[in-house]
N, CA, C, O and CB atoms as a CASP TS submission, in Angstrom:
PFRMAT TS
TARGET T0000
AUTHOR 0000-0000-0000
METHOD Language model
MODEL 1
PARENT N/A
ATOM      1  N   MET     1      47.399 -77.677 114.913  1.00  0.00           N
ATOM      2  CA  MET     1      47.891 -78.432 113.768  1.00  0.00           C
ATOM      3  C   MET     1      49.575 -78.480 113.410  1.00  0.00           C
ATOM      4  O   MET     1      50.088 -77.392 113.148  1.00  0.00           O
ATOM      5  CB  MET     1      47.134 -77.813 112.584  1.00  0.00           C
ATOM      6  N   GLY     2      50.231 -79.394 113.395  1.00  0.00           N
ATOM      7  CA  GLY     2      52.215 -78.919 113.676  1.00  0.00           C
ATOM      8  C   GLY     2      52.560 -78.683 112.310  1.00  0.00           C
ATOM      9  O   GLY     2      51.831 -78.893 111.340  1.00  0.00           O
ATOM     10  N   GLY     3      53.638 -78.264 112.302  1.00  0.00           N
ATOM     11  CA  GLY     3      54.423 -78.312 111.336  1.00  0.00           C
ATOM     12  C   GLY     3      55.727 -78.853 111.433  1.00  0.00           C
ATOM     13  O   GLY     3      56.109 -79.242 112.537  1.00  0.00           O
ATOM     14  N   GLU     4      56.835 -78.980 109.957  1.00  0.00           N
ATOM     15  CA  GLU     4      57.543 -79.965 109.695  1.00  0.00           C
ATOM     16  C   GLU     4      58.892 -79.025 110.432  1.00  0.00           C
ATOM     17  O   GLU     4      59.146 -77.822 110.474  1.00  0.00           O
ATOM     18  CB  GLU     4      57.495 -80.521 107.986  1.00  0.00           C
ATOM     19  N   HIS     5      59.312 -79.792 110.762  1.00  0.00           N
ATOM     20  CA  HIS     5      61.105 -78.443 111.222  1.00  0.00           C
ATOM     21  C   HIS     5      61.380 -78.358 110.382  1.00  0.00           C
ATOM     22  O   HIS     5      60.773 -78.926 109.475  1.00  0.00           O
ATOM     23  CB  HIS     5      62.658 -78.673 112.065  1.00  0.00           C
ATOM     24  N   ASN     6      62.549 -77.539 110.139  1.00  0.00           N
ATOM     25  CA  ASN     6      63.679 -77.411 109.469  1.00  0.00           C
ATOM     26  C   ASN     6      64.964 -77.019 109.836  1.00  0.00           C
ATOM     27  O   ASN     6      65.695 -76.120 109.421  1.00  0.00           O
ATOM     28  CB  ASN     6      63.445 -76.807 108.726  1.00  0.00           C
ATOM     29  N   GLN     7      65.111 -77.977 110.806  1.00  0.00           N
ATOM     30  CA  GLN     7      66.702 -77.855 111.230  1.00  0.00           C
ATOM     31  C   GLN     7      66.559 -78.971 112.497  1.00  0.00           C
ATOM     32  O   GLN     7      65.946 -78.896 113.561  1.00  0.00           O
ATOM     33  CB  GLN     7      67.317 -75.973 111.810  1.00  0.00           C
ATOM     34  N   PHE     8      67.308 -79.925 111.973  1.00  0.00           N
ATOM     35  CA  PHE     8      67.118 -80.902 112.549  1.00  0.00           C
ATOM     36  C   PHE     8      68.857 -81.191 113.536  1.00  0.00           C
ATOM     37  O   PHE     8      69.924 -80.784 113.076  1.00  0.00           O
ATOM     38  CB  PHE     8      66.537 -81.995 111.320  1.00  0.00           C
ATOM     39  N   GLU     9      68.719 -82.092 115.147  1.00  0.00           N
ATOM     40  CA  GLU     9      70.002 -82.322 115.469  1.00  0.00           C
ATOM     41  C   GLU     9      69.648 -84.095 114.964  1.00  0.00           C
ATOM     42  O   GLU     9      68.754 -84.815 114.520  1.00  0.00           O
ATOM     43  CB  GLU     9      70.520 -81.806 117.298  1.00  0.00           C
ATOM     44  N   VAL    10      71.576 -84.103 115.573  1.00  0.00           N
ATOM     45  CA  VAL    10      71.479 -85.706 116.285  1.00  0.00           C
ATOM     46  C   VAL    10      71.080 -86.314 116.743  1.00  0.00           C
ATOM     47  O   VAL    10      70.594 -86.044 117.841  1.00  0.00           O
ATOM     48  CB  VAL    10      71.815 -86.148 116.779  1.00  0.00           C
ATOM     49  N   GLY    11      71.007 -87.768 116.108  1.00  0.00           N
ATOM     50  CA  GLY    11      70.328 -88.372 116.268  1.00  0.00           C
ATOM     51  C   GLY    11      68.807 -88.522 116.278  1.00  0.00           C
ATOM     52  O   GLY    11      68.255 -89.526 116.729  1.00  0.00           O
ATOM     53  N   TRP    12      67.935 -87.117 115.580  1.00  0.00           N
ATOM     54  CA  TRP    12      67.184 -87.032 115.244  1.00  0.00           C
ATOM     55  C   TRP    12      66.499 -88.069 113.919  1.00  0.00           C
ATOM     56  O   TRP    12      67.387 -88.611 113.261  1.00  0.00           O
ATOM     57  CB  TRP    12      67.397 -85.979 115.283  1.00  0.00           C
ATOM     58  N   LYS    13      65.469 -88.304 113.593  1.00  0.00           N
ATOM     59  CA  LYS    13      65.473 -89.342 111.974  1.00  0.00           C
ATOM     60  C   LYS    13      64.944 -88.391 111.076  1.00  0.00           C
ATOM     61  O   LYS    13      64.131 -87.549 111.460  1.00  0.00           O
ATOM     62  CB  LYS    13      64.321 -90.947 111.857  1.00  0.00           C
ATOM     63  N   ALA    14      65.266 -88.445 110.130  1.00  0.00           N
ATOM     64  CA  ALA    14      64.653 -87.890 108.396  1.00  0.00           C
ATOM     65  C   ALA    14      64.068 -87.876 108.091  1.00  0.00           C
ATOM     66  O   ALA    14      63.996 -88.811 107.293  1.00  0.00           O
ATOM     67  CB  ALA    14      64.706 -88.065 107.392  1.00  0.00           C
ATOM     68  N   PRO    15      62.658 -86.901 108.120  1.00  0.00           N
ATOM     69  CA  PRO    15      61.687 -86.824 107.288  1.00  0.00           C
ATOM     70  C   PRO    15      61.300 -87.422 106.340  1.00  0.00           C
ATOM     71  O   PRO    15      60.370 -88.229 106.306  1.00  0.00           O
ATOM     72  CB  PRO    15      61.678 -86.109 106.972  1.00  0.00           C
ATOM     73  N   ASN    16      62.167 -86.985 105.251  1.00  0.00           N
ATOM     74  CA  ASN    16      61.849 -87.428 104.259  1.00  0.00           C
ATOM     75  C   ASN    16      63.381 -87.729 103.267  1.00  0.00           C
ATOM     76  O   ASN    16      64.411 -87.193 103.677  1.00  0.00           O
ATOM     77  CB  ASN    16      60.757 -86.448 103.780  1.00  0.00           C
ATOM     78  N   ASP    17      63.446 -88.678 101.861  1.00  0.00           N
ATOM     79  CA  ASP    17      64.444 -89.015 101.442  1.00  0.00           C
ATOM     80  C   ASP    17      65.019 -87.525 100.970  1.00  0.00           C
ATOM     81  O   ASP    17      64.207 -86.787 100.412  1.00  0.00           O
ATOM     82  CB  ASP    17      64.243 -90.147 100.480  1.00  0.00           C
ATOM     83  N   GLY    18      66.250 -87.091 101.148  1.00  0.00           N
ATOM     84  CA  GLY    18      67.353 -85.945 100.301  1.00  0.00           C
ATOM     85  C   GLY    18      68.210 -85.413 100.613  1.00  0.00           C
ATOM     86  O   GLY    18      68.261 -85.528 101.837  1.00  0.00           O
ATOM     87  N   VAL    19      69.224 -84.685 100.171  1.00  0.00           N
ATOM     88  CA  VAL    19      70.076 -84.391 101.003  1.00  0.00           C
ATOM     89  C   VAL    19      70.186 -82.875 101.409  1.00  0.00           C
ATOM     90  O   VAL    19      70.052 -81.878 100.700  1.00  0.00           O
ATOM     91  CB  VAL    19      71.165 -84.895 100.523  1.00  0.00           C
ATOM     92  N   TYR    20      70.546 -83.013 103.125  1.00  0.00           N
ATOM     93  CA  TYR    20      70.605 -82.276 104.064  1.00  0.00           C
ATOM     94  C   TYR    20      72.384 -81.783 104.168  1.00  0.00           C
ATOM     95  O   TYR    20      73.375 -82.472 103.928  1.00  0.00           O
ATOM     96  CB  TYR    20      69.901 -83.094 105.287  1.00  0.00           C
ATOM     97  N   ARG    21      72.305 -80.494 104.570  1.00  0.00           N
ATOM     98  CA  ARG    21      73.401 -79.639 104.848  1.00  0.00           C
ATOM     99  C   ARG    21      73.462 -78.937 106.136  1.00  0.00           C
ATOM    100  O   ARG    21      72.521 -78.429 106.746  1.00  0.00           O
ATOM    101  CB  ARG    21      73.463 -78.721 103.892  1.00  0.00           C
ATOM    102  N   GLU    22      74.741 -78.982 106.472  1.00  0.00           N
ATOM    103  CA  GLU    22      75.345 -78.385 108.068  1.00  0.00           C
ATOM    104  C   GLU    22      74.584 -76.669 107.790  1.00  0.00           C
ATOM    105  O   GLU    22      74.413 -75.959 106.799  1.00  0.00           O
ATOM    106  CB  GLU    22      77.793 -78.362 108.257  1.00  0.00           C
ATOM    107  N   ILE    23      74.307 -76.559 109.158  1.00  0.00           N
ATOM    108  CA  ILE    23      73.998 -74.886 108.980  1.00  0.00           C
ATOM    109  C   ILE    23      74.345 -74.868 110.562  1.00  0.00           C
ATOM    110  O   ILE    23      74.286 -75.798 111.366  1.00  0.00           O
ATOM    111  CB  ILE    23      72.091 -74.196 108.364  1.00  0.00           C
ATOM    112  N   GLY    24      74.689 -73.645 110.739  1.00  0.00           N
ATOM    113  CA  GLY    24      75.035 -72.547 112.216  1.00  0.00           C
ATOM    114  C   GLY    24      73.760 -72.675 112.765  1.00  0.00           C
ATOM    115  O   GLY    24      72.634 -72.443 112.326  1.00  0.00           O
ATOM    116  N   GLU    25      74.223 -73.130 113.906  1.00  0.00           N
ATOM    117  CA  GLU    25      73.293 -72.695 115.214  1.00  0.00           C
ATOM    118  C   GLU    25      71.763 -71.891 115.309  1.00  0.00           C
ATOM    119  O   GLU    25      70.721 -72.185 115.895  1.00  0.00           O
ATOM    120  CB  GLU    25      74.181 -71.767 115.952  1.00  0.00           C
ATOM    121  N   HIS    26      72.094 -70.925 114.581  1.00  0.00           N
ATOM    122  CA  HIS    26      71.071 -69.448 114.627  1.00  0.00           C
ATOM    123  C   HIS    26      71.259 -69.249 113.330  1.00  0.00           C
ATOM    124  O   HIS    26      72.259 -69.374 112.622  1.00  0.00           O
ATOM    125  CB  HIS    26      71.511 -67.947 115.636  1.00  0.00           C
ATOM    126  N   PRO    27      69.992 -68.872 113.074  1.00  0.00           N
ATOM    127  CA  PRO    27      69.329 -68.095 111.503  1.00  0.00           C
ATOM    128  C   PRO    27      70.653 -67.201 110.796  1.00  0.00           C
ATOM    129  O   PRO    27      71.250 -67.305 109.725  1.00  0.00           O
ATOM    130  CB  PRO    27      67.737 -66.652 111.937  1.00  0.00           C
ATOM    131  N   ASP    28      70.791 -66.163 112.122  1.00  0.00           N
ATOM    132  CA  ASP    28      71.895 -65.204 111.430  1.00  0.00           C
ATOM    133  C   ASP    28      73.410 -65.829 111.155  1.00  0.00           C
ATOM    134  O   ASP    28      74.318 -65.054 110.854  1.00  0.00           O
ATOM    135  CB  ASP    28      72.109 -63.887 112.434  1.00  0.00           C
ATOM    136  N   SER    29      73.611 -67.011 111.247  1.00  0.00           N
ATOM    137  CA  SER    29      75.212 -67.638 111.259  1.00  0.00           C
ATOM    138  C   SER    29      75.402 -68.477 109.942  1.00  0.00           C
ATOM    139  O   SER    29      76.040 -69.530 109.912  1.00  0.00           O
ATOM    140  CB  SER    29      75.532 -68.769 112.690  1.00  0.00           C
ATOM    141  N   GLU    30      74.734 -67.858 108.773  1.00  0.00           N
ATOM    142  CA  GLU    30      75.267 -67.815 107.665  1.00  0.00           C
ATOM    143  C   GLU    30      76.865 -67.829 107.555  1.00  0.00           C
ATOM    144  O   GLU    30      77.582 -67.754 108.553  1.00  0.00           O
ATOM    145  CB  GLU    30      74.716 -66.786 107.140  1.00  0.00           C
ATOM    146  N   GLY    31      77.533 -67.969 105.779  1.00  0.00           N
ATOM    147  CA  GLY    31      78.406 -68.510 105.932  1.00  0.00           C
ATOM    148  C   GLY    31      79.589 -69.154 106.177  1.00  0.00           C
ATOM    149  O   GLY    31      80.738 -68.783 105.939  1.00  0.00           O
ATOM    150  N   ILE    32      78.932 -70.773 106.984  1.00  0.00           N
ATOM    151  CA  ILE    32      79.614 -71.631 107.299  1.00  0.00           C
ATOM    152  C   ILE    32      80.586 -72.105 106.313  1.00  0.00           C
ATOM    153  O   ILE    32      80.091 -72.707 105.360  1.00  0.00           O
ATOM    154  CB  ILE    32      78.896 -72.433 107.713  1.00  0.00           C
ATOM    155  N   SER    33      81.615 -71.994 106.324  1.00  0.00           N
ATOM    156  CA  SER    33      82.476 -72.054 105.173  1.00  0.00           C
ATOM    157  C   SER    33      82.727 -74.114 104.854  1.00  0.00           C
ATOM    158  O   SER    33      83.661 -74.507 105.553  1.00  0.00           O
ATOM    159  CB  SER    33      84.200 -70.966 105.716  1.00  0.00           C
ATOM    160  N   HIS    34      82.187 -75.087 104.139  1.00  0.00           N
ATOM    161  CA  HIS    34      82.722 -75.989 103.716  1.00  0.00           C
ATOM    162  C   HIS    34      81.502 -77.472 104.905  1.00  0.00           C
ATOM    163  O   HIS    34      81.573 -78.374 105.740  1.00  0.00           O
ATOM    164  CB  HIS    34      84.675 -75.629 103.936  1.00  0.00           C
ATOM    165  N   PRO    35      80.437 -76.551 103.919  1.00  0.00           N
ATOM    166  CA  PRO    35      79.342 -77.059 105.376  1.00  0.00           C
ATOM    167  C   PRO    35      79.491 -78.676 104.414  1.00  0.00           C
ATOM    168  O   PRO    35      80.090 -78.733 103.339  1.00  0.00           O
ATOM    169  CB  PRO    35      76.980 -75.986 105.647  1.00  0.00           C
ATOM    170  N   ARG    36      78.890 -79.750 105.005  1.00  0.00           N
ATOM    171  CA  ARG    36      79.031 -80.886 104.478  1.00  0.00           C
ATOM    172  C   ARG    36      77.558 -81.170 104.227  1.00  0.00           C
ATOM    173  O   ARG    36      76.681 -80.920 105.054  1.00  0.00           O
ATOM    174  CB  ARG    36      79.829 -81.851 105.314  1.00  0.00           C
ATOM    175  N   GLU    37      77.355 -81.681 103.094  1.00  0.00           N
ATOM    176  CA  GLU    37      76.139 -82.477 102.791  1.00  0.00           C
ATOM    177  C   GLU    37      76.154 -83.801 102.777  1.00  0.00           C
ATOM    178  O   GLU    37      77.229 -84.270 102.403  1.00  0.00           O
ATOM    179  CB  GLU    37      75.666 -82.200 101.682  1.00  0.00           C
ATOM    180  N   ILE    38      74.933 -84.934 103.190  1.00  0.00           N
ATOM    181  CA  ILE    38      74.159 -85.622 103.394  1.00  0.00           C
ATOM    182  C   ILE    38      73.494 -86.353 102.236  1.00  0.00           C
ATOM    183  O   ILE    38      73.244 -85.573 101.318  1.00  0.00           O
ATOM    184  CB  ILE    38      73.528 -85.016 104.072  1.00  0.00           C
ATOM    185  N   HIS    39      73.154 -87.527 102.010  1.00  0.00           N
ATOM    186  CA  HIS    39      71.615 -87.860 101.654  1.00  0.00           C
ATOM    187  C   HIS    39      71.314 -88.737 102.522  1.00  0.00           C
ATOM    188  O   HIS    39      72.243 -89.518 102.731  1.00  0.00           O
ATOM    189  CB  HIS    39      71.255 -88.417 100.254  1.00  0.00           C
ATOM    190  N   LEU    40      70.168 -88.973 103.258  1.00  0.00           N
ATOM    191  CA  LEU    40      69.458 -89.444 103.810  1.00  0.00           C
ATOM    192  C   LEU    40      68.362 -90.899 103.364  1.00  0.00           C
ATOM    193  O   LEU    40      68.804 -91.570 102.431  1.00  0.00           O
ATOM    194  CB  LEU    40      69.055 -88.388 104.065  1.00  0.00           C
ATOM    195  N   LYS    41      67.730 -91.123 103.652  1.00  0.00           N
ATOM    196  CA  LYS    41      66.105 -92.158 103.343  1.00  0.00           C
ATOM    197  C   LYS    41      65.725 -91.651 104.799  1.00  0.00           C
ATOM    198  O   LYS    41      66.371 -91.565 105.843  1.00  0.00           O
ATOM    199  CB  LYS    41      66.175 -94.467 103.090  1.00  0.00           C
ATOM    200  N   LYS    42      64.100 -91.279 104.363  1.00  0.00           N
ATOM    201  CA  LYS    42      63.620 -91.145 105.456  1.00  0.00           C
ATOM    202  C   LYS    42      63.752 -92.049 106.745  1.00  0.00           C
ATOM    203  O   LYS    42      64.041 -93.198 106.413  1.00  0.00           O
ATOM    204  CB  LYS    42      62.600 -91.025 105.139  1.00  0.00           C
ATOM    205  N   GLY    43      63.687 -91.963 107.490  1.00  0.00           N
ATOM    206  CA  GLY    43      63.716 -92.614 108.768  1.00  0.00           C
ATOM    207  C   GLY    43      65.359 -92.729 109.624  1.00  0.00           C
ATOM    208  O   GLY    43      65.627 -92.924 110.810  1.00  0.00           O
ATOM    209  N   GLU    44      66.148 -92.530 108.534  1.00  0.00           N
ATOM    210  CA  GLU    44      67.411 -92.894 108.913  1.00  0.00           C
ATOM    211  C   GLU    44      67.835 -90.922 110.179  1.00  0.00           C
ATOM    212  O   GLU    44      67.348 -89.793 110.230  1.00  0.00           O
ATOM    213  CB  GLU    44      68.603 -93.330 106.903  1.00  0.00           C
ATOM    214  N   PRO    45      68.946 -91.670 110.872  1.00  0.00           N
ATOM    215  CA  PRO    45      68.644 -91.221 111.912  1.00  0.00           C
ATOM    216  C   PRO    45      70.381 -90.228 111.296  1.00  0.00           C
ATOM    217  O   PRO    45      71.425 -90.702 110.847  1.00  0.00           O
ATOM    218  CB  PRO    45      68.297 -92.448 113.466  1.00  0.00           C
ATOM    219  N   PHE    46      69.871 -88.384 111.631  1.00  0.00           N
ATOM    220  CA  PHE    46      71.307 -87.638 111.045  1.00  0.00           C
ATOM    221  C   PHE    46      72.399 -87.656 112.021  1.00  0.00           C
ATOM    222  O   PHE    46      72.302 -87.759 113.244  1.00  0.00           O
ATOM    223  CB  PHE    46      71.114 -86.014 110.674  1.00  0.00           C
ATOM    224  N   PRO    47      73.269 -87.561 111.428  1.00  0.00           N
ATOM    225  CA  PRO    47      74.771 -88.072 112.308  1.00  0.00           C
ATOM    226  C   PRO    47      75.510 -86.581 113.051  1.00  0.00           C
ATOM    227  O   PRO    47      75.004 -85.462 113.139  1.00  0.00           O
ATOM    228  CB  PRO    47      76.210 -88.898 110.879  1.00  0.00           C
ATOM    229  N   GLU    48      76.516 -86.931 113.399  1.00  0.00           N
ATOM    230  CA  GLU    48      77.196 -85.731 114.501  1.00  0.00           C
ATOM    231  C   GLU    48      78.147 -84.855 112.902  1.00  0.00           C
ATOM    232  O   GLU    48      78.968 -85.073 112.010  1.00  0.00           O
ATOM    233  CB  GLU    48      78.749 -86.767 116.309  1.00  0.00           C
ATOM    234  N   PRO    49      77.340 -83.930 113.419  1.00  0.00           N
ATOM    235  CA  PRO    49      77.587 -82.418 112.318  1.00  0.00           C
ATOM    236  C   PRO    49      79.304 -82.263 112.593  1.00  0.00           C
ATOM    237  O   PRO    49      79.794 -82.915 113.516  1.00  0.00           O
ATOM    238  CB  PRO    49      76.457 -80.502 113.035  1.00  0.00           C
ATOM    239  N   THR    50      79.911 -81.644 112.006  1.00  0.00           N
ATOM    240  CA  THR    50      81.125 -81.689 112.204  1.00  0.00           C
ATOM    241  C   THR    50      81.660 -80.758 112.760  1.00  0.00           C
ATOM    242  O   THR    50      82.860 -80.496 112.851  1.00  0.00           O
ATOM    243  CB  THR    50      81.647 -81.887 111.344  1.00  0.00           C
ATOM    244  N   ASN    51      80.941 -80.325 113.078  1.00  0.00           N
ATOM    245  CA  ASN    51      81.214 -78.750 114.661  1.00  0.00           C
ATOM    246  C   ASN    51      80.004 -79.187 115.523  1.00  0.00           C
ATOM    247  O   ASN    51      79.297 -80.044 114.993  1.00  0.00           O
ATOM    248  CB  ASN    51      80.828 -76.366 114.054  1.00  0.00           C
ATOM    249  N   ALA    52      79.567 -78.683 116.974  1.00  0.00           N
ATOM    250  CA  ALA    52      78.918 -79.375 117.975  1.00  0.00           C
ATOM    251  C   ALA    52      77.835 -78.306 118.251  1.00  0.00           C
ATOM    252  O   ALA    52      77.082 -78.383 119.222  1.00  0.00           O
ATOM    253  CB  ALA    52      79.870 -79.819 119.236  1.00  0.00           C
ATOM    254  N   HIS    53      77.791 -77.080 117.139  1.00  0.00           N
ATOM    255  CA  HIS    53      77.354 -76.236 117.413  1.00  0.00           C
ATOM    256  C   HIS    53      76.535 -75.671 115.853  1.00  0.00           C
ATOM    257  O   HIS    53      76.027 -74.580 115.594  1.00  0.00           O
ATOM    258  CB  HIS    53      78.407 -75.535 118.152  1.00  0.00           C
ATOM    259  N   ARG    54      76.682 -76.998 114.962  1.00  0.00           N
ATOM    260  CA  ARG    54      75.300 -76.853 113.740  1.00  0.00           C
ATOM    261  C   ARG    54      74.315 -78.450 113.742  1.00  0.00           C
ATOM    262  O   ARG    54      74.248 -79.670 113.897  1.00  0.00           O
ATOM    263  CB  ARG    54      76.185 -76.612 111.676  1.00  0.00           C
ATOM    264  N   LYS    55      73.762 -77.286 113.457  1.00  0.00           N
ATOM    265  CA  LYS    55      72.427 -78.683 112.558  1.00  0.00           C
ATOM    266  C   LYS    55      72.476 -78.988 111.585  1.00  0.00           C
ATOM    267  O   LYS    55      73.497 -79.086 110.903  1.00  0.00           O
ATOM    268  CB  LYS    55      71.009 -78.529 112.296  1.00  0.00           C
ATOM    269  N   TRP    56      71.360 -79.220 111.268  1.00  0.00           N
ATOM    270  CA  TRP    56      71.833 -80.135 109.486  1.00  0.00           C
ATOM    271  C   TRP    56      69.825 -79.375 109.046  1.00  0.00           C
ATOM    272  O   TRP    56      68.840 -79.468 109.778  1.00  0.00           O
ATOM    273  CB  TRP    56      72.163 -83.272 109.573  1.00  0.00           C
ATOM    274  N   THR    57      69.904 -78.776 107.786  1.00  0.00           N
ATOM    275  CA  THR    57      68.719 -78.549 107.010  1.00  0.00           C
ATOM    276  C   THR    57      68.672 -79.378 105.932  1.00  0.00           C
ATOM    277  O   THR    57      69.649 -79.936 105.433  1.00  0.00           O
ATOM    278  CB  THR    57      68.588 -77.250 106.573  1.00  0.00           C
ATOM    279  N   ARG    58      67.481 -79.467 105.552  1.00  0.00           N
ATOM    280  CA  ARG    58      67.216 -79.970 103.862  1.00  0.00           C
ATOM    281  C   ARG    58      67.174 -79.215 102.886  1.00  0.00           C
ATOM    282  O   ARG    58      66.429 -78.239 102.787  1.00  0.00           O
ATOM    283  CB  ARG    58      66.058 -80.556 103.559  1.00  0.00           C
ATOM    284  N   VAL    59      68.241 -79.724 101.798  1.00  0.00           N
ATOM    285  CA  VAL    59      68.621 -78.594 100.402  1.00  0.00           C
ATOM    286  C   VAL    59      67.452 -78.743  99.600  1.00  0.00           C
ATOM    287  O   VAL    59      67.181 -79.863  99.168  1.00  0.00           O
ATOM    288  CB  VAL    59      70.118 -79.000  99.306  1.00  0.00           C
ATOM    289  N   LYS    60      66.747 -77.799  99.352  1.00  0.00           N
ATOM    290  CA  LYS    60      66.024 -77.700  98.445  1.00  0.00           C
ATOM    291  C   LYS    60      66.999 -78.066  96.888  1.00  0.00           C
ATOM    292  O   LYS    60      68.211 -78.015  96.673  1.00  0.00           O
ATOM    293  CB  LYS    60      65.369 -76.275  98.674  1.00  0.00           C
ATOM    294  N   ASN    61      65.557 -78.522  95.802  1.00  0.00           N
ATOM    295  CA  ASN    61      66.306 -79.065  94.938  1.00  0.00           C
ATOM    296  C   ASN    61      67.083 -78.078  93.815  1.00  0.00           C
ATOM    297  O   ASN    61      66.585 -77.065  93.324  1.00  0.00           O
ATOM    298  CB  ASN    61      65.458 -80.006  94.378  1.00  0.00           C
ATOM    299  N   GLY    62      67.961 -78.432  93.625  1.00  0.00           N
ATOM    300  CA  GLY    62      68.690 -77.792  92.573  1.00  0.00           C
ATOM    301  C   GLY    62      70.054 -76.905  93.312  1.00  0.00           C
ATOM    302  O   GLY    62      71.110 -76.732  92.704  1.00  0.00           O
ATOM    303  N   ASP    63      69.795 -76.384  94.757  1.00  0.00           N
ATOM    304  CA  ASP    63      70.318 -75.887  95.557  1.00  0.00           C
ATOM    305  C   ASP    63      72.166 -76.829  96.284  1.00  0.00           C
ATOM    306  O   ASP    63      73.031 -76.181  96.874  1.00  0.00           O
ATOM    307  CB  ASP    63      68.966 -75.734  96.441  1.00  0.00           C
ATOM    308  N   VAL    64      72.268 -78.245  96.012  1.00  0.00           N
ATOM    309  CA  VAL    64      72.811 -78.635  95.995  1.00  0.00           C
ATOM    310  C   VAL    64      74.525 -78.544  95.363  1.00  0.00           C
ATOM    311  O   VAL    64      75.006 -78.799  94.259  1.00  0.00           O
ATOM    312  CB  VAL    64      72.049 -79.088  95.910  1.00  0.00           C
ATOM    313  N   LYS    65      75.067 -78.095  96.554  1.00  0.00           N
ATOM    314  CA  LYS    65      76.684 -77.735  96.092  1.00  0.00           C
ATOM    315  C   LYS    65      77.828 -78.497  96.155  1.00  0.00           C
ATOM    316  O   LYS    65      78.824 -78.039  95.595  1.00  0.00           O
ATOM    317  CB  LYS    65      77.175 -76.750  96.754  1.00  0.00           C
ATOM    318  N   HIS    66      77.927 -79.825  96.853  1.00  0.00           N
ATOM    319  CA  HIS    66      78.595 -80.744  96.445  1.00  0.00           C
ATOM    320  C   HIS    66      78.399 -81.588  97.473  1.00  0.00           C
ATOM    321  O   HIS    66      78.431 -81.189  98.637  1.00  0.00           O
ATOM    322  CB  HIS    66      79.831 -80.456  96.089  1.00  0.00           C
ATOM    323  N   ARG    67      78.183 -82.800  97.155  1.00  0.00           N
ATOM    324  CA  ARG    67      78.045 -84.559  98.026  1.00  0.00           C
ATOM    325  C   ARG    67      80.054 -84.620  98.807  1.00  0.00           C
ATOM    326  O   ARG    67      81.076 -84.930  98.195  1.00  0.00           O
ATOM    327  CB  ARG    67      77.648 -86.608  96.035  1.00  0.00           C
ATOM    328  N   ASN    68      79.912 -84.222 100.180  1.00  0.00           N
ATOM    329  CA  ASN    68      81.049 -85.390 100.961  1.00  0.00           C
ATOM    330  C   ASN    68      80.703 -86.092 102.457  1.00  0.00           C
ATOM    331  O   ASN    68      80.971 -85.354 103.406  1.00  0.00           O
ATOM    332  CB  ASN    68      82.581 -84.525 101.295  1.00  0.00           C
ATOM    333  N   GLY    69      80.334 -86.967 102.686  1.00  0.00           N
ATOM    334  CA  GLY    69      80.491 -88.007 103.894  1.00  0.00           C
ATOM    335  C   GLY    69      79.038 -88.685 103.189  1.00  0.00           C
ATOM    336  O   GLY    69      79.197 -89.785 103.720  1.00  0.00           O
ATOM    337  N   GLY    70      77.858 -88.846 102.466  1.00  0.00           N
ATOM    338  CA  GLY    70      76.529 -89.154 102.558  1.00  0.00           C
ATOM    339  C   GLY    70      76.614 -89.606 101.329  1.00  0.00           C
ATOM    340  O   GLY    70      75.621 -90.078 100.775  1.00  0.00           O
TER
END
């Protein structure tokens, strides 16, 4: 049984409609200042993050901080 990814890389397709935020490459790399947030519809590709060492993660409802770039 396959699980759903929680980190996404550039070019991957969004699994669901929603807001996605940049995160650090490693789980313990919290504290990114001014992470970009984007809104994607299911099937849309993830864009390049602002830093090559970042990935995307889906923002849980109510945790959207700001929207820029999407």
